[in-house]
PAVEX-959908 format. One record per atom (N, C-alpha, C): residue in one letter; x, y, z. Coordinates in steps of 0.2 Angstrom, whole numbers, plus 2048, in hexadecimal, padded with zeros to 3 digits. Layout:
! PAVEX-959908
AXYZ...
//
This chain:
! PAVEX-959908
M1211EF67FM1261E967FM12D1EB682K12F1F1681K1351F3684K1351F268BQ1301F368FQ1301F2696Q1311EB698Y12E1E7694Y12E1DF695Y1361DD694F1391E068FF1401DE68EF1451E1694E1431E7696E1471EA69BE1461E66A2K1401E46A3K13E1E06A9K1421D96A9K1411D66A3K1451CF6A3K14C1D06A3G14F1D56A0G1561D76A1G1581D86A8R1551DC6ACR1561DD6B3R1561D66B7Q1511D26B5Q1501CC6B9Q1561C76B7L1581C76B1L15E1C36AFL1641C56B3Q1651CB6B3Q16B1CE6B7Q16A1CC6BEK1651CD6C1K1641CB6C8K1651C46C9D1621C06C5D1631B86C6D16A1B66C5F16E1B96C0F1751B86BFF1791BA6C5N1781C06C8N17C1C26CDN17A1BE6D4K1741BB6D4K1731B76DAK1761B06D9A1761AE6D3A1791A76D2A1811A76D2L1841AD6D0L18B1AD6CFL18D1B46D1P18D1B56D8P18E1BC6DBP1951BF6D9G19A1BB6D8G1A11BD6D7G1A31BF6D0I19E1BE6CBI19F1C06C4I19B1C66C3V19F1CB6C0V19B1D16BDV1971D06B7F1911D16B7F18D1D06B1F1891D76AFK18A1D96A9K1871DF6A7K1831DD6A1K17D1DF6A1K1781DD69BK17A1E3696E17B1E0690E17D1E568AE1761E6686F1721E1685F16C1E2681F1671DC683T1611DD681T15C1D8682T1591D667BW1571CF67BW1551CC675W1501C7676S14B1C6672S1461C1673S1451BD66DG1441B666DG1421B2668G13A1B2668T1371B1662T1301B0661T12E1A965FF1291A6663F12719F661F1201A065FG11E19D659G11719C658G11519565AQ10E19565BQ10C18E65DQ10518E65BT10218865AT0FB186659T0F718765FK0F118865EK0EC189664K0ED183669D0EE17D667D0EF17866CD0F617666DS0FB17A66BS10217966CS105173669L10116F665L104169661L10616B65AP10B168657P10D169651P10816664CY109168646Y105165640Y10A16063DI10715A63CI10B155639I107151635G10915062EG10514C62AG10414F623V0FF14D620V0FD14F619V0F815561AY0F915A616Y0F4160615Y0F015F60EK0EA15E60EK0E615D608K0E7161602K0E9168604K0EA16D5FEK0F016C5FBT0F51685FET0FB1675FBT0FD1605FAP0FA15C5F5P0FB1555F5P1031535F4N10414D5F6N10B14B5F5N11014F5F9T10E1525FFT112156603T11115460AY11615360EY115150615Y118156619Y11515761FY11715D623Y11915B62AA11D15E62DA11F15E634A120165636L11B168639L11C17063AL11A171642G11E176644G11D17964BG11F175651F126175652F128171657F12A17565EG12B17B65DG12C17F663G13117C668G13017C66FG134179674G134172674N13016E671N12F167671N13216466BG136167668G139165661G13B15E661I13F15C665I142155665I13D150666T13815166AT13314C66BT12E14C665F12C152663F12715265DF12B150657S131151656S13514F650S13514764FL135144655L13513C655L12E13A653I12913D656I12213C654I12113D64DA12314264BA122144643A12513F63FA12B13D641A12F13863DA12B13163CE12812F642E124129642E11E12A63EI11A12F63FI11413163BI115131634L11A135632L11B13662BL11E12F627C12212C62BC125125628C11F121627D11A12062CD11411C62BD11011E625A10F125625A10B12861FA10E126619L115126618L118125612L11711D610C117119615C117112614C10F110614K10B115614K103113614K10110F61AK104110620K10210D626K0FF11262AY0FA11062EY0F6114633Y0FA115639N0FA11C63BN0FE11D641N0F8120646P0F711E64CP0F2120650P0F3127652D0F912A653D0FB130655D0FA13664FS0F9133649S0F8138643S0F213D644E0ED13A647E0E713E648E0E814464DL0EC143652L0EE148657L0F114E654F0F514D64FF0F915264CF0F7154645S0F1152643S0EF15363CS0ED15A63BF0EC15D635F0EA163634F0E2164635N0DF15E636N0D815E636N0D615D63ER0DA15E642R0D815D649R0D416364C
//
């Protein structure tokens, strides 16, 4: 993993120097964030049978804004006892 960070750090410095050649850039450290995701890259939204009376909106990653809106619509419909055609795409049973 150390080699990965060093390679990415060198690439960042190279890209920065190419884009802004007049500015001195010295890398101090490298860092990485971790993202978990489902096998199909979709979030889980809806009811999970093992926890009744609980509604979930889980796993948004890089598409958080889009999936948040979808989750709000699905959960609002669920709370109002209305069917939402997208609910099956994001269910725990998919």
